[in-house]
C-alpha positions in Angstrom: -11.8 15.2 -3.1 -9.9 13.7 -0.1 -6.1 13.5 0.1 -4.5 10.3 -1.0 -3.5 8.0 1.8 0.1 7.9 2.7 2.0 4.6 3.0 2.1 3.2 6.6 4.9 1.0 7.8 3.5 -2.4 8.8 6.1 -4.8 10.2 3.6 -7.4 11.4 2.0 -10.3 9.5 -0.7 -12.3 11.4 -0.4 -16.0 11.4 -4.1 -16.3 11.0 -6.6 -14.3 8.9 -9.6 -15.1 11.0 -10.4 -15.4 14.7 -13.8 -16.7 15.8 -15.8 -17.8 18.8 -15.2 -21.4 19.7 -18.0 -23.9 18.9 -19.9 -21.7 16.3 -19.6 -22.6 12.7 -18.1 -19.8 10.5 -21.2 -20.0 8.3 -23.4 -18.7 11.2 -21.1 -15.8 12.2 -21.0 -12.2 11.1 -17.5 -10.9 10.4 -15.8 -7.7 11.6 -12.9 -6.7 9.4 -9.8 -4.9 10.7 -7.1 -3.6 8.5 -3.4 -4.6 8.8 -2.6 -1.1 9.9 -5.1 -1.4 12.8 -3.6 -4.7 13.8 -0.1 -3.1 13.7 -1.3 -0.2 15.8 -2.6 -2.6 18.5 0.6 -4.6 18.3 2.8 -1.6 18.8 0.7 -0.1 21.6 -0.2 -3.2 23.5 2.4 -5.8 22.9 5.5 -3.7 22.3 4.2 -1.3 25.0 5.4 1.9 23.2 3.9 5.3 23.8 1.8 6.9 21.0 4.6 9.1 19.8 6.9 6.2 19.3 4.2 4.1 17.7 3.3 6.9 15.2 7.0 7.3 14.2 7.3 3.5 13.6 4.2 3.6 11.5 5.3 6.7 9.6 2.2 8.7 10.6 1.2 11.6 12.9 0.2 11.0 16.5 -3.4 12.0 15.9 -3.7 9.7 12.9 -2.2 6.9 15.0 -4.8 7.6 17.7 -7.6 7.4 15.2 -6.3 4.1 13.8 -6.0 2.7 17.3 -9.5 3.9 18.3 -11.0 2.3 15.3 -9.3 -1.0 16.0 -10.4 -1.0 19.6 -14.0 -0.3 18.6 -14.1 -3.1 16.1 -12.4 -5.7 18.3 -14.7 -4.8 21.3 -17.8 -5.1 19.1 -16.6 -8.5 17.8 -16.0 -9.8 21.4 -19.2 -8.4 22.9 -21.5 -9.5 20.1 -19.8 -12.9 19.4 -18.6 -12.1 15.9 -15.6 -13.4 13.9 -12.6 -11.1 13.3 -10.9 -11.0 9.9 -7.6 -9.2 9.3 -7.4 -7.7 5.9 -3.9 -7.6 4.4 
């Protein structure tokens, strides 16, 4: 039985839930879902330009867990961009 997930601090709320390629109807697109914590990890690392130790502290998690969250987010976003899929942020 896995350990219960600890609460992560998320101080970011996206203005939009979906991002999609221009000119393609949503009904024809596959959707890649990212979690709010993945979006927060990307915001802290890329927009706030904090190092991973500071990011992990702000999210109330370990540095290795932060790295796994960030790697997961990068993989999903890259897949969506390369394969022309929509991105949904799950809150």
